[in-house]
N, C-alpha and C positions, 0 to 999 in steps of 0.2 A: 504494500500500500504506500510505501514511501516514494515520493517523487511523481506520483500519478497526477497530482493536481498542482503542479508547479506553476501553471499558467494562471491559476486563481489569484495569486498575489498580484500579478501584473494587471489583471482585470480590476481589482480593487483600487490600485494606484491610478490607473487611467480613468476610472470612473470618478474618483475623488478629484483628480485634476480637471476633468471636464466640468464637474459641478462647480468648482471654484471659478473657472473661466466664465461659465454661464451666469452665475450670481454676480460676479464683478461687472460683466457687461450690462446686466439688468440694472444694477445699482447705479452705474454711470449714466445710463439712459434716463432713469428716474430723477437723478440729481440735476440733469439739465433743465428739467421743467421746474424743479423745486420739490422739497420733501412733502409739501402739502398741496401740490398742484399736479395736474395730469394733462396730457395732450388729447385733443379731439379734432378730428378732420370734419370739415363742414364745407358746404358751398355757400359763399357769401357774395353779396353785391358790393362791389367796390364803390365807395362814395365819390372817389376822384374820377374814375373812368366810366362808372355805370355798368360795368361788365359783371356777369356772373362767373365767379372764379372758385377754384378749389383751394382751400387754405387749411393749414393746421394751426390751431389756436391753443393757447395755454389757459386752463381754467382752474380756479380755486376749488378745492374739494369741499371746504366747509360752507362758504357763502354761495358758491356757484357762479361767481362773477368771472367774466372774461378778463384776462390780464394783458396778454400781448399776442402778436402773430409770430409764430415760429417759422412757418413756410407759406409762400404764396406763389401761385403760378403766374402772376402778372409780371414777374421779374425774370431776367435771363438766368440768374442764380437764385432759385427760390428761397434759399436760406438767408440771403442778405436783403433784409427788408429796408427799403429806402423811402418809406412814406410816413405819414403821421398816424397811421393805423386807425383811421376813422371808423372802420368796420367794427372794431372792438367797442367803441363808444356806442354805436348804433345797436349792437347786440345787447349791451348792458342796459340801454334805455328800453329796449323792447322787453327784456326780462323784468325790469321794474314795472313796466306798464301792465304786464300779465299778472304780476304779484299783487298790484294795487287795484285789480279789477273789482267791480262792484260786488260786494259780499252778498247782497240780497239776491243776485242772480244765481249764485252758487247754492244758497239755501232753497231757492224755489225749484231748482233742478233735482233736489233730493226727494226721495219718496217720503210720504207722510210717516211720522213716527221716528225718523232718523235724524231730525234736527237736533242741534245742541240744546240741552235743557234750559239754558238762559235765554233762548230765542224762541220759546214756545208761542205759537200764534193762537 
């Protein structure tokens, strides 16, 4: 039985090295956005040109607010953003408008008996 599984040690070493490499790559990718942020790909309308473009944006995990543009197809080098990023402002304004929508419309859409107790009609 000795020496029959000498390849098993090599498998464990290579597996561990692969795991360290993958976790390092993943951590560096996440740190580019920020620890409490993530990337999202969206189609946005550029306020400067009026074109519908593919863009990768950075978004806060907690608040859901858009922070910046990471990539945009409007430029020859999509990772070098050379504009004032007005699309981020528009997305944040639209998000605030949806959040501050009329609360009476939301309660009217709920079936009877599911309204909050402090809003019984």
